[in-house]
N, C-alpha and C positions, 0 to 999 in steps of 0.2 A: 167365461168362455162360452162359445156358441154351443147350443144343445141340439140334439136330433129333434126334440119336441118343438123347438122354435121353428125349425124347417117345415115340419108337418103343419104347424100354425100358419106359416107363410103360404104354404100350398093352398090351404083353405081360403086364405084372405085373397089370393091372387086368382083363384079358379074362375071367377066371373069375368076376368079382364084379359088374361093372356092365353096364348096358344099352348097346347101340349104339342110340341114340335116333332116332326118325324124323326125316327131312328132308322136310317137307311143302311142296308147292307149293300155296299158297293162291290159286287162280285168281280168286277173287272180289275180291282185294285188288289185283290187277295194275292195272286201270285207275284205282283210287283212289290209288295211290302211284306210277304211271308207270313201273313196271318189272315184271319177273317176280319175284314175291314168294315166297321160300322161307324157312321158319322151321325152325331147328334146335331141336327141342322138348325142351330139358333140363328143362322143366317136367314131363315124363313119365319122368325119370330116378328111380332109387332116391332116397328122401328128397325127391323132387320138386324137385331142384336139382342144378346142375352140381358143387356143392361136394364131393360124396362122392368125386369123381375125385381132386382134389388131396389131400384129407385122407387117403384110403385109400392113395394112392401113398407119402405120407410115412410113415404108421404102418406100412405093410408093411415098411419098410426099418429099423424100430427093432431093436435087438439084443434077445435075450430078457431081458436085465438091465434094459433101458430099458422094455420092456413091463411088467415086474414092478413098476416104480415107479409106473406110471399116467401118464396124459397130462392136459394142461390147455391150454385155448384161450380166446381172446376172439373174440366173434362178434356180429354183428347179428342172427343167428338161423340162417341157412342153413348156414354153415360149422360152427357148433356142432352142428347136427343131423347133418351129415356125419361129424364126429369122433365123436359119440355112437354112431352106427350102426356105424362101423368098429370102435370099441372094444368094443361089445357082441358083434359078430361074432367078434373075436379074444380075447374074455375078458379085456379090460383095463379098469381103472377110469378113468373120465373125469370131469373137472370142467369146466364151461363157464361163463364169464362173459359175461352177456348184458345189454344196456341194459334198464332196467325198463320203458321204453315201447315195446319191440319188439312186433311183432304177437303177440297171445296164442296164436295157432295155432302160431307158431314156438317160443315158450317151452315150451308143453305138449308138443310133439313131441320136444324134447330130453329132457324129464323122462320121457316115456313109454319112452324107450330106456334109461332107467336111469342116466343121467348125473346128477351133482350140479350143480345150477344156482344160480349166484350172480348176483343182480340188482344193478345199479349205475347210476349216471349214465353216459350214453353216453361222454363223454370219458375216463372213468376205467378203462374195461374193459381196456385193454392193460396199463396199470400194475398193476392187481389181478392179472391173469393172470400177469404176470412175477414179481410178489411171491410168489404161490402156488408157482410153479416153483422159486424160490430157497429158500423156506421148507420146502417138502415134497419137494424133489429130483424134482419131476415133469418130464416131457418136454413142452416147449411145442411145439404144433403151430400154426405161424403161419397166419393166414387167407389171406395172399397173398404176403408178402415172403420167399419160400423157393423155391429152384429145383426141389425135388421136387414141391412143391405146384403150381407153375407147369407142370411137365412133365405132371402129371395133368390139369390143365385143357386143356393143348395137345392132348390126344387127341381132343378135340371136332373140331379142324380135320382130323385124319386121317380121321375118320368122314365129314365133309363131302366130302372129296375122293373117298372111296369111292363116295359116292352122287351126287356132282355134280362132274365132273372140271374144269369150266371156269367157275366163278363169276366174275363181273366184280368183286364186292365182298362183303365180310362186315362187318356192323355188329355191334359188341360193347359191351355195357354196361360202363362203366368205374367201378370203385370204387377199391380199393387197387392194382389193376393186375395181379393174378395171372391172372385169366381172360384179359385182353387180351394180356399178355406171352406166355403159353403159346400162344394161338391165333396171334398175329402171328408168332412164331418159326417155328411150323410152316408157315404160309402162305408166308412169304418164303423159307423153305428149300426148299419144294416148287414153288411157282408164283408167282414175285415179281411178275408182272403183276396178280394179284388184289389189289385195293386193300383196306386194312384201315382202317375208321373206328371210333374209340373215342368213345362217347357218355357224358358225365357230366352231372349236374344243374348248371344254371347257378347255382343257389344255393350249391353247393359245388364251385367250380371249381379243385379242388386241383391237378389236372395242368396246366391252362392257366397257373395261377400259377407252379407249380414249374418248368415248361419255360421261362418267361420269366426266372425267377430262376436257373436252371441248377443247382438243387439241391431236394431234397425240402422243401417249404414247407407249413406247416399253414395252413389257412384257418379262419375262425371258424365255430363250431357254429350251424348254421341248420336248422330242420326241413324235411324234403322227404318227399313221399309215396313217393319211390323209396328206401325205407329200407335196401334191399339194397346200394346204392352210395353210402352216406353217410359213408364214411371221410373223415377230415379231412386226411390227409397221405399222399402216396404213400410206398412203400418205397424204400430206397436201392438195391435190387436191381431193382425194377420200373421205376423212372423211366428209367433208361438204355435199357432195352428198348423201352419206349413211345416214347421220343424217336427211337430209331434204326429201328424197324420198323413204326411206325404211320403211315399216310399223313396222317391228320388227326385231331386231337382236337376234338370238337364239344361245346359247352356247350348243353344243351337246356333251354328255359324251362320252369318249373314248370307253367304253365297248359296245356302241351301233353301232359302225361303221362297224365292220366286219359282224355282224348279218344282217345289212342293205345290204351290198355288197352281202352276201350269198343269201338273199331273192331275190334280183334283178336277180341274176344268176340262181338260181334254179326254181323260180316261173315265173319270167319275160323273162328268156332266153336272158338276155343281160349282157355282161361283161363289167364292168366299174371300175374305180379306187375307193378306199375308199373315196377320196375326192369328188367325183362325187355323191356318195350315201348318203352324209351327210343329205341331205333333208329328204330322206326316214327314216334315223335314228332319225331325230327329231320327227317324228310321232311315230315311234316304241317305242321310249323312253318316250312317253306320253307328250311331251312338246308342241304339237300342235294337234288340232283335227279339222276335217271338217265334213260337212254333206255328206250323201251318194250322193246327187245330184251335189255336187260341182265338177267342172272340175279344177283339180289341175295339174299344169305343174311342173316337176322336171327337172332342167337343169342338164344333165349328162356331166360334163365338160371335161372329158377325159377318155381314155381307155388304157392307156399305163401301163399295169399290169405285174409285174414280176411274173414268174410261181411259184416262191417260195412262194409268197403270196397266189396264188390260192390254193397251198397245205394246207395252214393254214385253209382254209375254211372247 
């Protein structure tokens, strides 16, 4: 299992490279969401996503021989960009397998960092990346199902506590579970009374299904505007952590996602991906309520938004 000590070690390892992102109190949203609204702006992180934390923490621990062979990963976009950025910084060759209908801004960002991009159907990306790993002896950097990756993501919680010692709750976007596992492990290790809510798209309820089944269970491929949390199956490492350390998994309806993104942009003046605003959508859709005095942190996981999506708002 992931330990709190590993997350502190990750913080020390990453400190020279990543930003301590802002924790913003968006006062204008307080009366609209019924609580004190704080956002952890990972959309302002290097590569405009939290993913650089886990990817870099994992890559920094590779041996010189492993670095020389190069790395490969599968990604919906943001993790691939994090891997590509870390690889470029360390002089490592990177290959990233991305769904062909991922936002163009994410695909181009990976290419601009010098990584080789392989486009494919979304359900095939992990199998293709693993095949490349085996055929070319590359080092695979998992997007979520890896303790070093989770530890890197967990450093977000350490920064939250530095800036706000007593949050009532933290709401986290839930995809494959790496971000949630890291943050939940840190929160429950430091301040167990802070509640952790993990929010996934109702169209792809892979954790709700898997928790009922008691094992990682894949759900059917369905499109969602929250492409950053569109993984179809939890990892065998992330599922037990989510089960044990998350207070509640919330399935958020698709129709609530764009209004939440619009609310954040128009009233909070922060631009973030629909995946990032899924916690706001959980409250707007009535699935979660707080008291006005509750300090609630919403993790904004990324800000790589295609302008065509902004037009839809």
